[in-house]
N, C-alpha and C positions, 0 to 999 in steps of 0.2 A: 504493500500500500504506500501511496505517496506520503512522504514525511515533510511537513512544512516547518516543523521544529525538530531540533536534535534531541539529545539526551538532556532533559531538564531536571532540575533539583529544586523546584518551587515548593516552598512551605505553605501549601494550601491550608492545612489544618491550623496553622498559626493565625490565619485570618478568620477563623470560624466564628469568633465573637462578633466581629463586624458584620459578617454574613447573617448572624442570628438576628441582629437589629433590623437589617434590610428585609429579611424574610418575615420577621414579626410584623412589620408595617404592611407588607403585601398581604399576609394572611388576615390581619385585622380588617383591612380594606375589603378583602374578599368576603369575610363573614358579614360585614355591614351590607354588602351587596346582596348576599343571600337573604338577609332579613328584609331588605327593601323589595326584593323580588317577591317574597312571601306576602308582603303587605300590598303588592301591586304598585309600589311607588317608584320602581325603576323604569327606565325607558324600554318597555317591552313591546315587541312586535305584535301584530294582530294574532299571531299564532297563540300567544299567551294571554293577551288582554282582551281578545275578541274584537271583531271588526269586519270590514268588507274590503276585498281587493278585486278590482276590475281592470282587465287589460284590453285596451282598444287598439285596433289597427286602422290607420287612416290612409286614404288614397294619396294625400300629399303631406309633407312634413308639417308639424305643428309646433309652434313656439311654446316652450314649457312655461314661460312667464305669463303668456296670454291664457294658457289653460289654468294656471293657478289663480289668476285674477277672475276668470269666469266662475270657477268653483267658489271662491270667496264671495263673489257677488250674490251667490245663491245660498249662502250660509255655511258652506263647507270649508271654513277657514283653516281647519286642522288637517286637511287632506295632504298626504305625502305623495309626491309625484316622482316617477322614475321614467326616464326617456330612453328609448332604443332607436336611435336615429337611423340605423341601417335599414330597418324594416318599417319605419314610420309608426312605431308602436309607443303607447303611453300606458304606464301602469299607475293606477290611482288607488291609494290605500287610505282608508278612513278607520280610525280606532273608535270603538264604542264601548263604554264601560257598563252601560245599562242594557236591558233587553231591547232588541231591535224592534221598534214599533212600525217604522216605515222602511220599506225596502230601499236601503241606501244605494244599492246597485242601480235600481231603476231611476233614482234621482240623479245619479251621476250621468247616466245615459241621456236623460232628458236635458241636462245642462249643456252637454256637447251638441245635441241635436238642435238646440235653440241658439246657442252662441256661435257654433261653427257649421251652420247649415250648408255652406258652400264647400265643405270638406267632408265628404262621405266617409263613414267608418263602419266597421263591424266589431262586435264583441268577441274577442278571442277566448276569454275565460272570465268567469265570475265566481268568487268564493266568499261565503259568509260564515264567520265563526262566532258563535255566541260566547258570552262570558263564562258559562259553565264549562264548555269544551276547553276554553283557554286555560282555566284553572286546572282542569284535568291534565292538560298537556304540561303545565308547570310541574305538577307532581310526578308525571311520567318521566320528564327530563331529569329531575333530581334523582328519581329512582334508578334511571339508567346509569347515571354517574356513580351512584352508590354501589350498584351491582358490579360495575366495572372495577371499582377499587377493591371490592371483596375478591373478585377474580384475580386481581393482581397479587394480593396477599397469598392466596392459595397457590398460584403458579410459582411465584418466587420462593415461597416456603418449601414447595415440593422440590424445586430445582436446587435450592441452596439450603437455608435454614429459616426458621420462623423470624429471627431477628432481621434477616435480610429482607424478608417479605414485608414485614411491618415498616421498615425504613423506606423501602421502595414505594409502598402505598402512601405513606405520609408525604414523601417527596412529590408524588403524582398529584395528590390532593392539594398540596401547596401550589403546584403549577396551575391547576384549574382555578383555584381561588384567586391567584395573582392575575390571570388573564381576565377573569370576571370583574375583579376590582378595577383594573385599568379601563375596561370598557365602561364601567359605571362612572368612573372619574371623567372620562372623555365624553360621556353622555351618548355613547353609541348604542343603537337599538339592539336589543338581545332577542334573537329569533331562533327558530329551530335549526337554521343553517349554522348559527354560531355554536349551538349545543353540539351539532355534528363535528364542528372543528375542535371543540373541547375534548370530545371522545377520541378524535383522531390524534390530538397532541398527547393525550394520556398514553396511547400506545407508543408514540415516539419517545416520550420521556422514559417509559419503562424500558424500552430497548437500550437507550443510552445508559441508564442506570445499571442494567444487567451486565453490560460490557465492563463497566467500572468494577462492579461487585465481583465479576468472574476473576479479574486480575487480582483483586484484594484477597479473595479466597485462596487462590494459588499461592500468593505470597504468605498467607497465614500458615499454610501447610509446610512450605519449604524454608521459611525463615523465622522459626519460632524463637530464636535468640534475640532477634531485633525487637524493639519496642513496638507496640501496636500503632502508635502515632507514626512511626517511621514506615511501617508496613503499608499503612493506608496512603501516606504521602507518595511512597514509591509506586504504588499501584496506579494512582491517578496520573502521575508523571509518565508512566509507561504507556498509557493509552491516550495521552494528551493529543498526539498527532492524529490518531484515528478520530477522536472526538471533534477536533477542529475541522478536519477535512469533511466529515459527515455534516456538521453544522453549516459550514460554508456552502457545501453543495446544495443543501436544502434552501438556504437563504437566497442563493443565486436564482432559484426558481420562484420563490415566494415574493421576493422584493419587486420584480417587474409586474407580477400579478397584482400586488397591492397598489402599485403606483399607476399602472396603465390598464389593469384588467376591467375597469368600469365599475359602476355602482353595484352591479349584481354580485361580483366576486370580491369586492373590496373588503367587506367586514369578515368574510370567511377567510380570505388569505391573510388579513391582518391578524386575526386570532391565531392562525397557525404560525405566522412569523413571530409574534410575541411568545407563543408557546414553545417554539423551538429554541429561542434564545434563553428563555427562563428555564426550560427543561435542561439545557446544557449546564446552566448555572447550578440548578438544584441537584444534578447528579454529583457535582463536586462539593458544593457547600451546604447541601441539606441532607441528602441520603447518606453520604459518607460520614459526616460528623455524628449522625444518629447512632452509628455502630460503636462509637467511642463510649457511649453511656449504657450499652446493653450488656447484661451478664453473659459470659460465654458458657460453653457447656460444662466447664470445670468449676463454675461458680465465681470466677474472678471477673472483675469489671474490665471491659475493653478500654475504658478510659485510663487505665493504669499504663503509664508510659515506660515503666521499667520492669 
């Protein structure tokens, strides 16, 4: 494999207290986001909050500012618009917190028929999600993430030991919370596509952590005279090139998608990009330090350095 760094001797564990503060802030922000999502106070997409999404295909291009003004003129001031210029398509999304008494989709169609009568269009798709379904999707999304974390513990505990499985699960949970917290801080809409990205990055984070753990386990077996701190530091340094090459390869794909992929892919690719960077950080500064405070099989603490 390509090596972009040589034999390094970086004292990663010496910086673990600084990393603890950074991770603590990210986790607290993520937990606040979970609470806000449960209260319905976060910026949730119509998948979770309930609402209507209508996609229209026009014969001629339509200015998104004109469309927004037309909807606002008829009382739909909170409508979110997404333009697909290549196919002259416009996606209109309207969130509704209460039971839908009037067909919002029909109202949207009537607005465009009235205000843009010279630009014929057809309804490509129309979706309405009630608040009850939205709350159910919230619970299902959280359940999916929880089940994935349990699966991570079982998988890593089977392949390695329980302590490795718990450390990997905590690191993965840290990554998910961190990305959620950053999205909440940036007021980015949380949709099912974002949840899909979170589950995807959980798998990536686990893979990266397993590579680090595999080398640490080998060193624990072959260098019992060395201190635990030295063994973990050596393990991280030995796979550092692999970690950096893998991360940079994925970033080279995700960064253009985030910058130039359009609105449809932006939030999804941004969640993955943040997750890859945070996942690489957590493999070194979250998962590995957790092994230091875990009792080993013979009853001694791994945090003992001599």
